[in-house]
N, C-alpha and C positions, 0 to 999 in steps of 0.2 A: 203127726199131730203136734201143734204148737201149744206149749203150756203157758199160762198166764198167771201172774201173781194176783193177790186179792185186789190190789190197787188197780191193776190193769183190767181185771174182770169187772170191777165196779165202774170204771170209765166206759168200758164196752157196753155194759148193761144199763148205764145211767142210773145206777143205784149207789147208795152209801157203802163204803168199804165194810162197815160194821154189819150191814145186811148180808153181804156176800160171805163174810166170815162166820156169822151166825148160821147161815144156811149150810155151809161146809161142815161146821161142827155138828149140826143136827142131822147131817146125812141127807138133807133135801136136795143139795147141790152136790153132784159127784166131783170128787177131786182127791188129792192126797197130800199128806204133810211130808215135805221133804225132810231128810235126816237133819237133825240139829247139829250145829257146830260144836266141836269139842269144848267143854267148859260152859256151854250155854245153860241157863236156868230153865228155859222153856223149850218146847219142841220147835221144829223148823217151820219155815214158811209154808203156807198152804198154796197149792197149785191146782188149776183147773183149766179146761179148754173152752174155746168159743162154742163148740158143739154142745158141751155140757151146759153152758150158760144159756144158750138158745133153748135147749130142752127144758131147763128149769123155769125159764120165763114162760114157756108155752105149756107148762104143767105136764110134761111127758118124760119118760125115761130116755136117757142117752142111748144112741144107737148101739154102743158097745155094751150096754147093760141089758139089752133085750136077749131073751133066750134064743139059741141057735135053732134054725129051722131043722125039723127032723126029716 
């Protein structure tokens, strides 16, 4: 899985970077925040994948978030 930054995800989804960042912080778009650099005041950059962005646009859960088949 290739990870994308907020800027890359915004270009991919044709959305504003703030929209992507807001969705990540709200948990609407799956992703994770990379570890912050030593001495940084804020947390690290958010990362997400194309599959997660596609699922978010389509209003569904990412494949890796679905419960495993029993």
